[in-house]
PDB file of N, CA, C and O in Angstrom:
ATOM      1  N   UNK A   1       0.842  -1.180   0.000  1.00  0.00           N
ATOM      2  CA  UNK A   1       0.000   0.000   0.000  1.00  0.00           C
ATOM      3  C   UNK A   1       0.887   1.243   0.000  1.00  0.00           C
ATOM      4  O   UNK A   1       1.899   1.290   0.700  1.00  0.00           O
ATOM      5  N   UNK A   2       0.516   2.218  -0.763  1.00  0.00           N
ATOM      6  CA  UNK A   2       1.298   3.453  -0.896  1.00  0.00           C
ATOM      7  C   UNK A   2       1.008   4.386   0.275  1.00  0.00           C
ATOM      8  O   UNK A   2      -0.076   4.360   0.857  1.00  0.00           O
ATOM      9  N   UNK A   3       1.996   5.210   0.607  1.00  0.00           N
ATOM     10  CA  UNK A   3       1.868   6.177   1.689  1.00  0.00           C
ATOM     11  C   UNK A   3       2.698   7.409   1.353  1.00  0.00           C
ATOM     12  O   UNK A   3       3.538   7.378   0.454  1.00  0.00           O
ATOM     13  N   UNK A   4       2.455   8.494   2.083  1.00  0.00           N
ATOM     14  CA  UNK A   4       3.180   9.745   1.867  1.00  0.00           C
ATOM     15  C   UNK A   4       4.393   9.760   2.795  1.00  0.00           C
ATOM     16  O   UNK A   4       4.291   9.442   3.980  1.00  0.00           O
ATOM     17  N   UNK A   5       5.526  10.132   2.238  1.00  0.00           N
ATOM     18  CA  UNK A   5       6.787  10.133   2.973  1.00  0.00           C
ATOM     19  C   UNK A   5       7.406  11.522   2.878  1.00  0.00           C
ATOM     20  O   UNK A   5       7.459  12.110   1.798  1.00  0.00           O
ATOM     21  N   UNK A   6       7.881  12.052   4.025  1.00  0.00           N
ATOM     22  CA  UNK A   6       8.593  13.331   4.061  1.00  0.00           C
ATOM     23  C   UNK A   6      10.024  13.052   4.508  1.00  0.00           C
ATOM     24  O   UNK A   6      10.238  12.370   5.510  1.00  0.00           O
ATOM     25  N   UNK A   7      10.996  13.572   3.776  1.00  0.00           N
ATOM     26  CA  UNK A   7      12.405  13.404   4.139  1.00  0.00           C
ATOM     27  C   UNK A   7      13.150  14.718   3.940  1.00  0.00           C
ATOM     28  O   UNK A   7      12.812  15.504   3.055  1.00  0.00           O
ATOM     29  N   UNK A   8      14.165  14.950   4.769  1.00  0.00           N
ATOM     30  CA  UNK A   8      15.016  16.131   4.635  1.00  0.00           C
ATOM     31  C   UNK A   8      16.032  15.883   3.534  1.00  0.00           C
ATOM     32  O   UNK A   8      16.619  14.804   3.454  1.00  0.00           O
ATOM     33  N   UNK A   9      16.237  16.875   2.693  1.00  0.00           N
ATOM     34  CA  UNK A   9      17.235  16.771   1.631  1.00  0.00           C
ATOM     35  C   UNK A   9      18.545  17.385   2.113  1.00  0.00           C
ATOM     36  O   UNK A   9      18.587  18.026   3.164  1.00  0.00           O
ATOM     37  N   UNK A  10      19.599  17.191   1.351  1.00  0.00           N
ATOM     38  CA  UNK A  10      20.904  17.740   1.707  1.00  0.00           C
ATOM     39  C   UNK A  10      20.889  19.270   1.743  1.00  0.00           C
ATOM     40  O   UNK A  10      21.653  19.884   2.487  1.00  0.00           O
ATOM     41  N   UNK A  11      20.022  19.876   0.940  1.00  0.00           N
ATOM     42  CA  UNK A  11      19.953  21.339   0.902  1.00  0.00           C
ATOM     43  C   UNK A  11      19.115  21.922   2.036  1.00  0.00           C
ATOM     44  O   UNK A  11      19.026  23.141   2.178  1.00  0.00           O
ATOM     45  N   UNK A  12      18.502  21.060   2.839  1.00  0.00           N
ATOM     46  CA  UNK A  12      17.684  21.527   3.947  1.00  0.00           C
ATOM     47  C   UNK A  12      16.203  21.599   3.639  1.00  0.00           C
ATOM     48  O   UNK A  12      15.401  21.905   4.522  1.00  0.00           O
ATOM     49  N   UNK A  13      15.829  21.325   2.409  1.00  0.00           N
ATOM     50  CA  UNK A  13      14.414  21.314   2.029  1.00  0.00           C
ATOM     51  C   UNK A  13      13.770  20.021   2.539  1.00  0.00           C
ATOM     52  O   UNK A  13      14.467  19.114   2.993  1.00  0.00           O
ATOM     53  N   UNK A  14      12.461  19.945   2.464  1.00  0.00           N
ATOM     54  CA  UNK A  14      11.731  18.737   2.813  1.00  0.00           C
ATOM     55  C   UNK A  14      11.122  18.163   1.542  1.00  0.00           C
ATOM     56  O   UNK A  14      10.299  18.811   0.896  1.00  0.00           O
ATOM     57  N   UNK A  15      11.525  16.950   1.183  1.00  0.00           N
ATOM     58  CA  UNK A  15      10.996  16.291  -0.009  1.00  0.00           C
ATOM     59  C   UNK A  15       9.724  15.534   0.377  1.00  0.00           C
ATOM     60  O   UNK A  15       9.672  14.881   1.419  1.00  0.00           O
ATOM     61  N   UNK A  16       8.712  15.628  -0.463  1.00  0.00           N
ATOM     62  CA  UNK A  16       7.464  14.893  -0.279  1.00  0.00           C
ATOM     63  C   UNK A  16       7.399  13.849  -1.380  1.00  0.00           C
ATOM     64  O   UNK A  16       7.494  14.170  -2.565  1.00  0.00           O
ATOM     65  N   UNK A  17       7.234  12.587  -0.975  1.00  0.00           N
ATOM     66  CA  UNK A  17       7.246  11.482  -1.921  1.00  0.00           C
ATOM     67  C   UNK A  17       6.091  10.537  -1.616  1.00  0.00           C
ATOM     68  O   UNK A  17       5.604  10.470  -0.487  1.00  0.00           O
ATOM     69  N   UNK A  18       5.670   9.818  -2.630  1.00  0.00           N
ATOM     70  CA  UNK A  18       4.741   8.713  -2.435  1.00  0.00           C
ATOM     71  C   UNK A  18       5.582   7.452  -2.535  1.00  0.00           C
ATOM     72  O   UNK A  18       6.293   7.235  -3.516  1.00  0.00           O
ATOM     73  N   UNK A  19       5.488   6.623  -1.500  1.00  0.00           N
ATOM     74  CA  UNK A  19       6.326   5.434  -1.435  1.00  0.00           C
ATOM     75  C   UNK A  19       5.470   4.220  -1.084  1.00  0.00           C
ATOM     76  O   UNK A  19       4.300   4.345  -0.724  1.00  0.00           O
ATOM     77  N   UNK A  20       6.074   3.067  -1.196  1.00  0.00           N
ATOM     78  CA  UNK A  20       5.424   1.830  -0.788  1.00  0.00           C
ATOM     79  C   UNK A  20       6.490   0.895  -0.241  1.00  0.00           C
ATOM     80  O   UNK A  20       7.675   1.056  -0.535  1.00  0.00           O
ATOM     81  N   UNK A  21       6.077  -0.069   0.543  1.00  0.00           N
ATOM     82  CA  UNK A  21       7.013  -1.045   1.055  1.00  0.00           C
ATOM     83  C   UNK A  21       7.191  -2.153   0.031  1.00  0.00           C
ATOM     84  O   UNK A  21       6.219  -2.691  -0.498  1.00  0.00           O
ATOM     85  N   UNK A  22       8.434  -2.482  -0.239  1.00  0.00           N
ATOM     86  CA  UNK A  22       8.768  -3.561  -1.165  1.00  0.00           C
ATOM     87  C   UNK A  22       9.701  -4.512  -0.434  1.00  0.00           C
ATOM     88  O   UNK A  22      10.609  -4.076   0.275  1.00  0.00           O
ATOM     89  N   UNK A  23       9.483  -5.790  -0.602  1.00  0.00           N
ATOM     90  CA  UNK A  23      10.311  -6.811   0.041  1.00  0.00           C
ATOM     91  C   UNK A  23      10.341  -6.621   1.554  1.00  0.00           C
ATOM     92  O   UNK A  23      11.406  -6.574   2.168  1.00  0.00           O
ATOM     93  N   UNK A  24       9.164  -6.515   2.134  1.00  0.00           N
ATOM     94  CA  UNK A  24       9.100  -6.403   3.586  1.00  0.00           C
ATOM     95  C   UNK A  24       9.219  -4.982   4.074  1.00  0.00           C
ATOM     96  O   UNK A  24       8.234  -4.244   4.049  1.00  0.00           O
ATOM     97  N   UNK A  25      10.408  -4.566   4.524  1.00  0.00           N
ATOM     98  CA  UNK A  25      10.567  -3.264   5.153  1.00  0.00           C
ATOM     99  C   UNK A  25      11.211  -2.219   4.259  1.00  0.00           C
ATOM    100  O   UNK A  25      11.222  -1.044   4.626  1.00  0.00           O
ATOM    101  N   UNK A  26      11.739  -2.584   3.118  1.00  0.00           N
ATOM    102  CA  UNK A  26      12.414  -1.629   2.245  1.00  0.00           C
ATOM    103  C   UNK A  26      11.395  -0.713   1.561  1.00  0.00           C
ATOM    104  O   UNK A  26      10.394  -1.186   1.022  1.00  0.00           O
ATOM    105  N   UNK A  27      11.652   0.586   1.584  1.00  0.00           N
ATOM    106  CA  UNK A  27      10.745   1.540   0.949  1.00  0.00           C
ATOM    107  C   UNK A  27      11.186   1.810  -0.477  1.00  0.00           C
ATOM    108  O   UNK A  27      12.372   1.976  -0.762  1.00  0.00           O
ATOM    109  N   UNK A  28      10.196   1.851  -1.373  1.00  0.00           N
ATOM    110  CA  UNK A  28      10.463   2.143  -2.780  1.00  0.00           C
ATOM    111  C   UNK A  28       9.673   3.392  -3.135  1.00  0.00           C
ATOM    112  O   UNK A  28       8.473   3.470  -2.869  1.00  0.00           O
ATOM    113  N   UNK A  29      10.341   4.366  -3.735  1.00  0.00           N
ATOM    114  CA  UNK A  29       9.701   5.630  -4.105  1.00  0.00           C
ATOM    115  C   UNK A  29       8.903   5.410  -5.389  1.00  0.00           C
ATOM    116  O   UNK A  29       9.449   4.979  -6.405  1.00  0.00           O
ATOM    117  N   UNK A  30       7.611   5.709  -5.330  1.00  0.00           N
ATOM    118  CA  UNK A  30       6.732   5.570  -6.480  1.00  0.00           C
ATOM    119  C   UNK A  30       6.681   6.878  -7.263  1.00  0.00           C
ATOM    120  O   UNK A  30       6.710   6.876  -8.494  1.00  0.00           O
ATOM    121  N   UNK A  31       6.603   8.013  -6.528  1.00  0.00           N
ATOM    122  CA  UNK A  31       6.527   9.324  -7.187  1.00  0.00           C
ATOM    123  C   UNK A  31       7.100  10.376  -6.265  1.00  0.00           C
ATOM    124  O   UNK A  31       6.797  10.404  -5.072  1.00  0.00           O
ATOM    125  N   UNK A  32       7.927  11.240  -6.819  1.00  0.00           N
ATOM    126  CA  UNK A  32       8.427  12.401  -6.089  1.00  0.00           C
ATOM    127  C   UNK A  32       7.468  13.550  -6.379  1.00  0.00           C
ATOM    128  O   UNK A  32       7.335  13.977  -7.526  1.00  0.00           O
ATOM    129  N   UNK A  33       6.799  14.052  -5.339  1.00  0.00           N
ATOM    130  CA  UNK A  33       5.805  15.111  -5.514  1.00  0.00           C
ATOM    131  C   UNK A  33       6.489  16.472  -5.613  1.00  0.00           C
ATOM    132  O   UNK A  33       6.062  17.315  -6.402  1.00  0.00           O
ATOM    133  N   UNK A  34       7.540  16.702  -4.829  1.00  0.00           N
ATOM    134  CA  UNK A  34       8.261  17.966  -4.880  1.00  0.00           C
ATOM    135  C   UNK A  34       9.043  18.208  -3.613  1.00  0.00           C
ATOM    136  O   UNK A  34       9.016  17.391  -2.693  1.00  0.00           O
ATOM    137  N   UNK A  35       9.745  19.338  -3.560  1.00  0.00           N
ATOM    138  CA  UNK A  35      10.529  19.723  -2.386  1.00  0.00           C
ATOM    139  C   UNK A  35      10.066  21.087  -1.896  1.00  0.00           C
ATOM    140  O   UNK A  35       9.831  21.999  -2.688  1.00  0.00           O
ATOM    141  N   UNK A  36       9.939  21.214  -0.572  1.00  0.00           N
ATOM    142  CA  UNK A  36       9.448  22.450   0.032  1.00  0.00           C
ATOM    143  C   UNK A  36      10.537  23.096   0.869  1.00  0.00           C
ATOM    144  O   UNK A  36      11.309  22.416   1.545  1.00  0.00           O
ATOM    145  N   UNK A  37      10.586  24.423   0.813  1.00  0.00           N
ATOM    146  CA  UNK A  37      11.535  25.181   1.617  1.00  0.00           C
ATOM    147  C   UNK A  37      10.845  25.949   2.738  1.00  0.00           C
ATOM    148  O   UNK A  37      11.511  26.443   3.648  1.00  0.00           O
ATOM    149  N   UNK A  38       9.513  26.058   2.683  1.00  0.00           N
ATOM    150  CA  UNK A  38       8.750  26.767   3.709  1.00  0.00           C
ATOM    151  C   UNK A  38       7.592  25.886   4.167  1.00  0.00           C
ATOM    152  O   UNK A  38       7.198  24.962   3.455  1.00  0.00           O
ATOM    153  N   UNK A  39       7.041  26.166   5.351  1.00  0.00           N
ATOM    154  CA  UNK A  39       5.875  25.400   5.810  1.00  0.00           C
ATOM    155  C   UNK A  39       4.682  25.515   4.859  1.00  0.00           C
ATOM    156  O   UNK A  39       3.929  24.555   4.694  1.00  0.00           O
ATOM    157  N   UNK A  40       4.507  26.675   4.238  1.00  0.00           N
ATOM    158  CA  UNK A  40       3.393  26.844   3.291  1.00  0.00           C
ATOM    159  C   UNK A  40       3.566  25.935   2.077  1.00  0.00           C
ATOM    160  O   UNK A  40       2.618  25.283   1.640  1.00  0.00           O
ATOM    161  N   UNK A  41       4.788  25.897   1.535  1.00  0.00           N
ATOM    162  CA  UNK A  41       5.059  25.010   0.392  1.00  0.00           C
ATOM    163  C   UNK A  41       4.852  23.551   0.784  1.00  0.00           C
ATOM    164  O   UNK A  41       4.324  22.759   0.002  1.00  0.00           O
ATOM    165  N   UNK A  42       5.274  23.200   2.009  1.00  0.00           N
ATOM    166  CA  UNK A  42       5.103  21.828   2.476  1.00  0.00           C
ATOM    167  C   UNK A  42       3.624  21.454   2.539  1.00  0.00           C
ATOM    168  O   UNK A  42       3.245  20.348   2.155  1.00  0.00           O
ATOM    169  N   UNK A  43       2.792  22.372   3.022  1.00  0.00           N
ATOM    170  CA  UNK A  43       1.353  22.122   3.086  1.00  0.00           C
ATOM    171  C   UNK A  43       0.755  21.883   1.714  1.00  0.00           C
ATOM    172  O   UNK A  43      -0.079  20.994   1.542  1.00  0.00           O
ATOM    173  N   UNK A  44       1.174  22.668   0.741  1.00  0.00           N
ATOM    174  CA  UNK A  44       0.669  22.510  -0.628  1.00  0.00           C
ATOM    175  C   UNK A  44       1.088  21.147  -1.194  1.00  0.00           C
ATOM    176  O   UNK A  44       0.281  20.457  -1.816  1.00  0.00           O
ATOM    177  N   UNK A  45       2.343  20.766  -0.978  1.00  0.00           N
ATOM    178  CA  UNK A  45       2.825  19.488  -1.505  1.00  0.00           C
ATOM    179  C   UNK A  45       2.146  18.304  -0.823  1.00  0.00           C
ATOM    180  O   UNK A  45       1.830  17.311  -1.478  1.00  0.00           O
ATOM    181  N   UNK A  46       1.920  18.401   0.481  1.00  0.00           N
ATOM    182  CA  UNK A  46       1.230  17.314   1.182  1.00  0.00           C
ATOM    183  C   UNK A  46      -0.203  17.162   0.689  1.00  0.00           C
ATOM    184  O   UNK A  46      -0.700  16.046   0.536  1.00  0.00           O
ATOM    185  N   UNK A  47      -0.860  18.283   0.443  1.00  0.00           N
ATOM    186  CA  UNK A  47      -2.232  18.229  -0.086  1.00  0.00           C
ATOM    187  C   UNK A  47      -2.249  17.627  -1.484  1.00  0.00           C
ATOM    188  O   UNK A  47      -3.144  16.848  -1.813  1.00  0.00           O
ATOM    189  N   UNK A  48      -1.265  17.982  -2.309  1.00  0.00           N
ATOM    190  CA  UNK A  48      -1.158  17.409  -3.656  1.00  0.00           C
ATOM    191  C   UNK A  48      -0.926  15.896  -3.580  1.00  0.00           C
ATOM    192  O   UNK A  48      -1.505  15.138  -4.358  1.00  0.00           O
ATOM    193  N   UNK A  49      -0.081  15.461  -2.644  1.00  0.00           N
ATOM    194  CA  UNK A  49       0.195  14.031  -2.478  1.00  0.00           C
ATOM    195  C   UNK A  49      -1.055  13.294  -2.014  1.00  0.00           C
ATOM    196  O   UNK A  49      -1.348  12.199  -2.494  1.00  0.00           O
ATOM    197  N   UNK A  50      -1.790  13.891  -1.081  1.00  0.00           N
ATOM    198  CA  UNK A  50      -3.051  13.266  -0.625  1.00  0.00           C
ATOM    199  C   UNK A  50      -4.026  13.130  -1.788  1.00  0.00           C
ATOM    200  O   UNK A  50      -4.724  12.123  -1.908  1.00  0.00           O
ATOM    201  N   UNK A  51      -4.070  14.143  -2.638  1.00  0.00           N
ATOM    202  CA  UNK A  51      -4.945  14.090  -3.807  1.00  0.00           C
ATOM    203  C   UNK A  51      -4.551  12.979  -4.764  1.00  0.00           C
ATOM    204  O   UNK A  51      -5.415  12.317  -5.338  1.00  0.00           O
ATOM    205  N   UNK A  52      -3.258  12.772  -4.939  1.00  0.00           N
ATOM    206  CA  UNK A  52      -2.800  11.688  -5.814  1.00  0.00           C
ATOM    207  C   UNK A  52      -3.185  10.324  -5.255  1.00  0.00           C
ATOM    208  O   UNK A  52      -3.523   9.415  -6.013  1.00  0.00           O
ATOM    209  N   UNK A  53      -3.136  10.178  -3.933  1.00  0.00           N
ATOM    210  CA  UNK A  53      -3.494   8.896  -3.320  1.00  0.00           C
ATOM    211  C   UNK A  53      -5.003   8.671  -3.308  1.00  0.00           C
ATOM    212  O   UNK A  53      -5.458   7.529  -3.372  1.00  0.00           O
ATOM    213  N   UNK A  54      -5.777   9.743  -3.227  1.00  0.00           N
ATOM    214  CA  UNK A  54      -7.224   9.613  -3.080  1.00  0.00           C
ATOM    215  C   UNK A  54      -8.003   9.857  -4.364  1.00  0.00           C
ATOM    216  O   UNK A  54      -9.230   9.941  -4.313  1.00  0.00           O
ATOM    217  N   UNK A  55      -7.346   9.975  -5.509  1.00  0.00           N
ATOM    218  CA  UNK A  55      -8.025  10.250  -6.770  1.00  0.00           C
ATOM    219  C   UNK A  55      -9.039   9.138  -7.058  1.00  0.00           C
ATOM    220  O   UNK A  55      -8.640   7.987  -7.239  1.00  0.00           O
ATOM    221  N   UNK A  56     -10.344   9.451  -7.106  1.00  0.00           N
ATOM    222  CA  UNK A  56     -11.352   8.402  -7.312  1.00  0.00           C
ATOM    223  C   UNK A  56     -11.282   7.754  -8.691  1.00  0.00           C
ATOM    224  O   UNK A  56     -11.781   6.644  -8.874  1.00  0.00           O
ATOM    225  N   UNK A  57     -10.671   8.429  -9.660  1.00  0.00           N
ATOM    226  CA  UNK A  57     -10.570   7.873 -11.003  1.00  0.00           C
ATOM    227  C   UNK A  57      -9.322   7.012 -11.176  1.00  0.00           C
ATOM    228  O   UNK A  57      -9.125   6.381 -12.215  1.00  0.00           O
ATOM    229  N   UNK A  58      -8.507   6.999 -10.167  1.00  0.00           N
ATOM    230  CA  UNK A  58      -7.270   6.234 -10.248  1.00  0.00           C
ATOM    231  C   UNK A  58      -7.314   5.137  -9.198  1.00  0.00           C
ATOM    232  O   UNK A  58      -7.174   5.412  -8.006  1.00  0.00           O
ATOM    233  N   UNK A  59      -7.505   3.907  -9.626  1.00  0.00           N
ATOM    234  CA  UNK A  59      -7.592   2.811  -8.681  1.00  0.00           C
ATOM    235  C   UNK A  59      -6.232   2.394  -8.163  1.00  0.00           C
ATOM    236  O   UNK A  59      -6.112   1.969  -7.014  1.00  0.00           O
ATOM    237  N   UNK A  60      -5.193   2.509  -9.001  1.00  0.00           N
ATOM    238  CA  UNK A  60      -3.840   2.174  -8.595  1.00  0.00           C
ATOM    239  C   UNK A  60      -2.875   3.206  -9.142  1.00  0.00           C
ATOM    240  O   UNK A  60      -3.137   3.836 -10.167  1.00  0.00           O
ATOM    241  N   UNK A  61      -1.765   3.373  -8.458  1.00  0.00           N
ATOM    242  CA  UNK A  61      -0.705   4.213  -9.006  1.00  0.00           C
ATOM    243  C   UNK A  61      -0.024   3.444 -10.123  1.00  0.00           C
ATOM    244  O   UNK A  61       0.174   2.233 -10.020  1.00  0.00           O
ATOM    245  N   UNK A  62       0.327   4.127 -11.165  1.00  0.00           N
ATOM    246  CA  UNK A  62       1.021   3.490 -12.282  1.00  0.00           C
ATOM    247  C   UNK A  62       2.459   3.205 -11.868  1.00  0.00           C
ATOM    248  O   UNK A  62       3.251   4.132 -11.699  1.00  0.00           O
ATOM    249  N   UNK A  63       2.793   1.959 -11.708  1.00  0.00           N
ATOM    250  CA  UNK A  63       4.140   1.570 -11.280  1.00  0.00           C
ATOM    251  C   UNK A  63       4.897   1.001 -12.464  1.00  0.00           C
ATOM    252  O   UNK A  63       4.378   0.183 -13.223  1.00  0.00           O
ATOM    253  N   UNK A  64       6.120   1.446 -12.604  1.00  0.00           N
ATOM    254  CA  UNK A  64       6.964   0.920 -13.668  1.00  0.00           C
ATOM    255  C   UNK A  64       7.862  -0.144 -13.050  1.00  0.00           C
ATOM    256  O   UNK A  64       8.919   0.164 -12.499  1.00  0.00           O
ATOM    257  N   UNK A  65       7.433  -1.391 -13.147  1.00  0.00           N
ATOM    258  CA  UNK A  65       8.151  -2.492 -12.523  1.00  0.00           C
ATOM    259  C   UNK A  65       8.825  -3.335 -13.596  1.00  0.00           C
ATOM    260  O   UNK A  65       8.191  -3.810 -14.537  1.00  0.00           O
ATOM    261  N   UNK A  66      10.115  -3.500 -13.424  1.00  0.00           N
ATOM    262  CA  UNK A  66      10.855  -4.333 -14.362  1.00  0.00           C
ATOM    263  C   UNK A  66      10.913  -5.762 -13.847  1.00  0.00           C
ATOM    264  O   UNK A  66      11.035  -5.990 -12.644  1.00  0.00           O
ATOM    265  N   UNK A  67      10.829  -6.705 -14.744  1.00  0.00           N
ATOM    266  CA  UNK A  67      10.847  -8.116 -14.334  1.00  0.00           C
ATOM    267  C   UNK A  67      12.226  -8.538 -13.880  1.00  0.00           C
ATOM    268  O   UNK A  67      12.425  -9.692 -13.500  1.00  0.00           O
TER     269      UNK A  67
END
C-alpha cells in the first residue's frame, strides 16, 4: 500500500514522496511530488500528495516495474 513520505534533503528542504514497502521493510519511491523550503510550500505538496493517493478515477498508481 502506498503512503506519503517526508524526508530532509541535503539542501535543507523537505521532499514529499509517495512510497510503498517492497520486500518487507524496504521503501520504494513511487513518485516524487516535490521539495518544500517553507511550511506553506510543504502544506501545498502534502495536499497534492493526498490528492494523488485519493483520486477516485485512479484505482492504482502506475508503477513501472521491471521483471
